[in-house]
C-alpha positions as CSV (number, residue, x, y, z in Angstrom):
1,M,-12.0,20.5,-8.2
2,D,-12.8,16.8,-7.3
3,E,-13.4,16.3,-3.5
4,L,-12.1,13.1,-2.9
5,L,-8.9,14.0,-4.9
6,I,-8.7,17.0,-2.3
7,K,-9.2,14.7,0.4
8,N,-6.7,12.3,-0.5
9,F,-4.1,15.1,-1.0
10,Q,-5.0,16.1,2.6
11,L,-4.5,12.5,3.8
12,L,-0.9,13.0,1.6
13,L,0.2,16.1,3.5
14,Q,-0.7,14.6,6.9
15,K,1.8,11.5,6.1
16,L,4.7,13.5,4.9
17,R,7.2,14.4,7.2
18,D,8.4,18.6,7.9
19,V,5.7,20.0,5.6
20,G,5.8,23.8,5.0
21,E,3.6,25.7,2.3
22,I,6.0,27.5,-0.3
23,S,3.5,29.1,-2.2
24,E,-0.7,28.9,-2.6
25,G,-1.3,25.0,-3.0
26,K,2.0,24.3,-3.3
27,Y,4.1,22.5,-0.5
28,L,7.7,21.0,0.5
29,A,8.3,18.2,2.7
30,V,10.7,15.6,3.4
31,C,10.5,12.7,0.6
32,P,9.6,9.3,1.9
33,S,10.9,7.0,-0.6
34,K,14.6,7.1,0.7
35,Y,14.3,7.4,4.2
36,G,18.4,7.4,5.3
37,K,18.9,10.3,2.9
38,K,16.8,13.4,3.9
39,H,16.3,15.3,0.6
40,H,12.9,17.4,-0.3
41,L,9.8,16.8,-2.4
42,K,7.3,19.5,-3.8
43,T,4.0,18.4,-4.0
44,Y,0.6,20.0,-5.5
45,I,-2.7,19.3,-6.9
46,N,-4.2,20.0,-10.0
47,E,-7.7,19.4,-11.9
48,E,-6.6,15.9,-12.8
49,S,-4.2,14.6,-10.1
50,I,-1.6,14.8,-7.3
51,E,1.9,15.6,-8.7
52,F,5.4,15.4,-7.1
53,D,8.5,17.0,-8.1
54,C,11.5,15.2,-6.0
55,E,15.0,16.9,-5.8
56,E,16.8,13.3,-6.2
57,G,14.5,12.3,-9.3
58,C,12.5,9.6,-7.2
59,D,9.7,8.2,-9.5
60,D,6.0,8.7,-8.2
61,S,5.5,4.9,-7.2
62,S,8.4,4.8,-4.5
63,I,7.1,8.2,-3.3
64,I,3.4,6.6,-3.1
65,K,4.5,3.4,-1.4
66,G,6.5,5.4,1.1
67,V,3.4,7.3,2.4
68,G,1.3,3.9,2.6
69,M,-1.1,5.3,-0.1
70,E,-2.3,3.6,-3.6
71,Q,-1.9,5.1,-6.9
72,Y,-5.5,5.2,-7.6
73,Q,-5.7,7.7,-4.9
74,F,-3.8,10.2,-6.7
75,S,-5.9,10.5,-10.1
76,V,-9.5,11.5,-11.1
77,Q,-9.3,8.4,-13.4
78,R,-9.4,6.1,-10.2
79,E,-13.1,4.9,-11.3
80,K,-11.1,3.2,-13.9
81,Q,-8.3,1.7,-11.6
82,G,-8.7,-0.4,-8.2
83,P,-6.2,-0.8,-5.3
84,Y,-5.6,-4.5,-6.4
85,P,-4.8,-5.1,-10.4
86,P,-7.4,-7.7,-11.6
87,Q,-6.1,-10.9,-11.4
88,K,-7.5,-14.4,-12.3
89,N,-7.8,-17.3,-10.3
90,R,-7.4,-15.3,-7.1
91,K,-7.8,-18.1,-4.0
92,L,-10.0,-16.7,-1.1
93,A,-8.6,-17.8,2.0
94,K,-10.0,-20.6,3.9
95,I,-10.8,-20.0,7.2
96,G,-11.4,-22.9,9.6
97,S,-11.4,-23.5,13.9
98,G,-10.0,-20.9,15.6
99,K,-9.9,-18.5,12.8
100,K,-6.8,-20.2,11.3
101,V,-6.4,-20.5,7.5
102,S,-5.5,-23.4,5.8
103,W,-4.6,-24.0,1.5
104,F,-3.5,-26.8,-0.7
105,S,0.1,-27.4,-0.3
106,S,1.7,-27.9,-3.7
107,K,5.3,-28.7,-1.9
108,H,3.7,-31.3,0.5
109,S,1.0,-32.4,-1.9
110,K,-1.6,-31.8,0.9
111,E,-3.9,-29.3,2.6
112,V,-2.0,-27.6,5.5
113,L,-2.8,-25.4,8.4
114,E,-1.4,-21.9,9.5
115,V,0.2,-22.1,12.5
116,E,1.7,-18.7,12.8
117,R,1.1,-15.4,11.6
118,Y,3.5,-12.6,10.7
119,V,1.8,-9.1,10.2
120,Y,3.3,-6.2,7.9
121,R,1.9,-3.0,8.7
122,N,2.5,0.3,6.8
123,L,3.7,3.6,8.3
124,D,0.3,4.3,10.0
125,G,0.0,1.1,11.5
126,E,-2.9,-0.3,9.2
127,E,-2.2,-4.0,8.1
128,S,-0.5,-4.1,4.6
129,F,-0.6,-8.2,4.2
130,S,0.4,-11.2,6.3
131,I,2.9,-14.2,6.0
132,L,0.9,-17.2,6.6
133,R,3.2,-20.4,8.0
134,S,2.0,-23.7,8.4
135,D,3.1,-27.1,9.9
136,P,4.7,-28.8,7.5
137,K,6.7,-25.7,6.7
138,D,4.9,-23.5,3.9
139,F,4.5,-19.9,3.2
140,R,1.6,-18.2,1.9
141,P,0.9,-14.4,1.5
142,L,-2.7,-13.3,2.8
143,N,-3.9,-10.1,1.6
144,P,-6.3,-7.9,3.8
145,D,-8.9,-8.6,1.6
146,G,-8.7,-12.1,2.3
147,H,-6.9,-13.7,-0.5
148,L,-3.6,-15.6,-1.0
149,D,-2.0,-13.2,-2.8
150,L,0.0,-10.0,-2.7
């Protein structure tokens, strides 16, 4: 079995709540996709991927998002995928004085400078993305990889 897939499965089990083994290699936990409604999720690993079976029928992408992981971590096909979909014309952030980001604002037709940064974190406290605010007022997303997109 793929070593990295096993590590990702162990990471998933750490991120889930109220995990219990129900049979060899199969686990039951609280589904992370709907926090207000407590229902169960069965998860297990096979040769190719990490699988889910939610009693409420939640889709895999909402479960993966709920634990703060990425789709590519759940399959041995990950070398064909990446954490971000390939995009053309991704703009790398320009970092100026005081580690502030500047960008061209089409709204104001000029270069603007970050005055405030709103950081959004996943359940583990790691930065997921930031929203930058400028003066005059405009907003831009900032990805942890340094690109001005989500």
